[in-house]
PASEBA-1860 file (N, C-alpha, C; in nm, 3 decimals):
! residues 83
1> XXXXXXXX> 16.669/14.203/-8.542/16.707/14.204/-8.403/16.758/14.344/-8.368 ~ 16.699/14.404/-8.269/16.740/14.537/-8.226/16.820/14.529/-8.097 ~ 16.920/14.613/-8.089/17.005/14.622/-7.971/17.000/14.765/-7.918 ~ 17.039/14.784/-7.794/17.038/14.919/-7.737/17.121/15.021/-7.815 ~ 17.224/14.976/-7.882/17.311/15.069/-7.954/17.257/15.110/-8.091 ~ 17.157/15.042/-8.142/17.111/15.068/-8.279/17.068/15.213/-8.303 ~ 16.991/15.277/-8.215/16.956/15.417/-8.241/17.078/15.508/-8.251 ~ 17.178/15.485/-8.166/17.299/15.567/-8.171/17.377/15.540/-8.300
9> XXXXXXXX> 17.381/15.415/-8.343/17.452/15.380/-8.466/17.381/15.443/-8.586 ~ 17.249/15.436/-8.588/17.173/15.497/-8.698/17.197/15.647/-8.702 ~ 17.195/15.711/-8.586/17.220/15.855/-8.578/17.359/15.889/-8.631 ~ 17.457/15.811/-8.590/17.595/15.833/-8.636/17.605/15.817/-8.787 ~ 17.541/15.714/-8.841/17.548/15.689/-8.984/17.475/15.798/-9.064 ~ 17.370/15.854/-9.007/17.302/15.965/-9.075/17.391/16.088/-9.081 ~ 17.470/16.112/-8.975/17.566/16.223/-8.978/17.673/16.196/-9.084 ~ 17.717/16.071/-9.092/17.816/16.033/-9.193/17.758/16.054/-9.332
17> XXXXXXXX> 17.634/16.017/-9.349/17.568/16.036/-9.479/17.571/16.184/-9.519 ~ 17.541/16.272/-9.425/17.545/16.415/-9.453/17.685/16.463/-9.487 ~ 17.782/16.412/-9.413/17.921/16.451/-9.439/17.964/16.400/-9.577 ~ 17.924/16.280/-9.612/17.960/16.225/-9.743/17.898/16.306/-9.856 ~ 17.775/16.350/-9.837/17.712/16.437/-9.938/17.791/16.568/-9.953 ~ 17.841/16.617/-9.841/17.923/16.739/-9.845/18.053/16.716/-9.921 ~ 18.112/16.600/-9.902/18.235/16.568/-9.975/18.208/16.559/-10.124 ~ 18.098/16.498/-10.160/18.061/16.490/-10.302/18.046/16.631/-10.360
25> XXXXXXXX> 17.979/16.718/-10.286/17.962/16.857/-10.331/18.098/16.926/-10.342 ~ 18.189/16.898/-10.249/18.323/16.957/-10.254/18.396/16.913/-10.381 ~ 18.382/16.787/-10.416/18.446/16.736/-10.537/18.389/16.806/-10.659 ~ 18.257/16.816/-10.663/18.190/16.880/-10.776/18.228/17.027/-10.789 ~ 18.260/17.093/-10.678/18.300/17.234/-10.680/18.449/17.252/-10.706 ~ 18.523/17.140/-10.713/18.665/17.149/-10.744/18.753/17.182/-10.625 ~ 18.712/17.149/-10.504/18.794/17.177/-10.386/18.925/17.100/-10.393 ~ 19.021/17.145/-10.317/19.155/17.085/-10.319/19.160/16.944/-10.264
33> XXXXXXXX> 19.257/16.870/-10.314/19.272/16.730/-10.277/19.298/16.712/-10.127 ~ 19.372/16.802/-10.067/19.401/16.791/-9.924/19.272/16.800/-9.843 ~ 19.188/16.897/-9.876/19.058/16.910/-9.807/18.973/16.784/-9.827 ~ 18.970/16.735/-9.950/18.891/16.616/-9.981/18.942/16.495/-9.905 ~ 19.071/16.476/-9.905/19.130/16.362/-9.835/19.100/16.368/-9.686 ~ 19.108/16.488/-9.630/19.080/16.506/-9.487/18.934/16.471/-9.456 ~ 18.843/16.516/-9.537/18.701/16.488/-9.514/18.668/16.341/-9.536 ~ 18.727/16.281/-9.638/18.705/16.138/-9.662/18.762/16.053/-9.548
41> XXXXXXXX> 18.872/16.096/-9.493/18.931/16.027/-9.378/18.833/16.033/-9.260 ~ 18.772/16.148/-9.238/18.676/16.163/-9.130/18.554/16.073/-9.151 ~ 18.507/16.063/-9.276/18.395/15.976/-9.308/18.433/15.830/-9.280 ~ 18.550/15.793/-9.325/18.597/15.656/-9.305/18.606/15.621/-9.156 ~ 18.661/15.711/-9.076/18.674/15.688/-8.932/18.537/15.677/-8.866 ~ 18.444/15.761/-8.907/18.310/15.759/-8.848/18.236/15.629/-8.880 ~ 18.249/15.581/-9.002/18.187/15.454/-9.039/18.252/15.340/-8.959 ~ 18.384/15.342/-8.948/18.453/15.240/-8.870/18.410/15.239/-8.725
49> XXXXXXXX> 18.391/15.356/-8.669/18.346/15.368/-8.531/18.206/15.309/-8.513 ~ 18.117/15.339/-8.606/17.981/15.284/-8.601/17.984/15.132/-8.613 ~ 18.068/15.083/-8.700/18.081/14.938/-8.720/18.130/14.871/-8.593 ~ 18.232/14.928/-8.530/18.285/14.870/-8.406/18.179/14.869/-8.295 ~ 18.106/14.979/-8.284/18.002/14.986/-8.181/17.897/14.878/-8.203 ~ 17.856/14.860/-8.327/17.757/14.759/-8.361/17.808/14.618/-8.328 ~ 17.931/14.589/-8.367/17.988/14.457/-8.342/18.008/14.433/-8.193 ~ 18.059/14.531/-8.121/18.079/14.515/-7.977/17.946/14.492/-7.905
57> XXXXXXXX> 17.844/14.564/-7.947/17.712/14.545/-7.888/17.660/14.405/-7.916 ~ 17.681/14.357/-8.036/17.637/14.222/-8.072/17.710/14.118/-7.986 ~ 17.838/14.136/-7.970/17.916/14.043/-7.887/17.862/14.044/-7.744 ~ 17.839/14.163/-7.693/17.793/14.177/-7.554/17.655/14.118/-7.532 ~ 17.563/14.138/-7.626/17.425/14.098/-7.604/17.387/13.964/-7.667 ~ 17.461/13.918/-7.764/17.420/13.795/-7.833/17.516/13.679/-7.812 ~ 17.642/13.708/-7.789/17.739/13.600/-7.784/17.785/13.566/-7.643 ~ 17.755/13.653/-7.546/17.803/13.628/-7.411/17.754/13.497/-7.354
65> XXXXXXXX> 17.627/13.465/-7.374/17.573/13.343/-7.315/17.631/13.218/-7.381 ~ 17.646/13.221/-7.511/17.701/13.106/-7.582/17.615/12.982/-7.562 ~ 17.644/12.880/-7.638/17.574/12.754/-7.617/17.672/12.640/-7.631 ~ 17.630/12.522/-7.596/17.719/12.405/-7.594/17.768/12.367/-7.733 ~ 17.697/12.406/-7.837/17.737/12.367/-7.973/17.853/12.450/-8.027 ~ 17.889/12.557/-7.957/17.998/12.642/-8.003/17.957/12.743/-8.107 ~ 17.829/12.761/-8.127/17.780/12.857/-8.227/17.833/12.996/-8.199 ~ 17.833/13.037/-8.074/17.878/13.171/-8.041/18.025/13.191/-8.075
73> XXXXXXXX> 18.107/13.093/-8.046/18.249/13.104/-8.077/18.270/13.110/-8.228 ~ 18.197/13.031/-8.302/18.207/13.034/-8.448/18.168/13.172/-8.502 ~ 18.058/13.226/-8.450/18.013/13.358/-8.495/18.112/13.466/-8.456 ~ 18.169/13.456/-8.337/18.269/13.553/-8.294/18.390/13.552/-8.387 ~ 18.433/13.435/-8.426/18.545/13.425/-8.520/18.510/13.490/-8.654 ~ 18.387/13.474/-8.698/18.344/13.535/-8.824/18.341/13.687/-8.810 ~ 18.297/13.737/-8.694/18.289/13.881/-8.671/18.425/13.948/-8.668 ~ 18.525/13.877/-8.621/18.657/13.940/-8.604/18.717/13.988/-8.737
81> XXX> 18.677/13.929/-8.846/18.731/13.975/-8.974/18.681/14.115/-9.010 ~ 18.576/14.161/-8.944/18.522/14.293/-8.971/18.575/14.401/-8.878 ~ 18.651/14.362/-8.778/18.706/14.460/-8.684/18.832/14.523/-8.739
END
C-alpha cells in the first residue's frame, strides 16, 4: 500500500542511511565519543521523524473512515505503541 508520504519517507531514510555510514566510518577512524554521540542522536531523531510521518499518514489515509467493526480503532491503538 503506497501513501503520498512514502517517497518523502524513503528519501529521508536514505539520508539517514548515509549519515549512519558516516558514523560507522567515524567510529572506525577513532573519532571522539562526543562527536559520535551527537551524530547518533541526529540519526535517531531522523528515524523517529520518518516513523512519525509514516504513522500519521497511515492514520490520515487509512483509519479516518473506520468501519462498524472497530477495526480502525483497534489498529490505531496498536499504532500508538510506536509513537
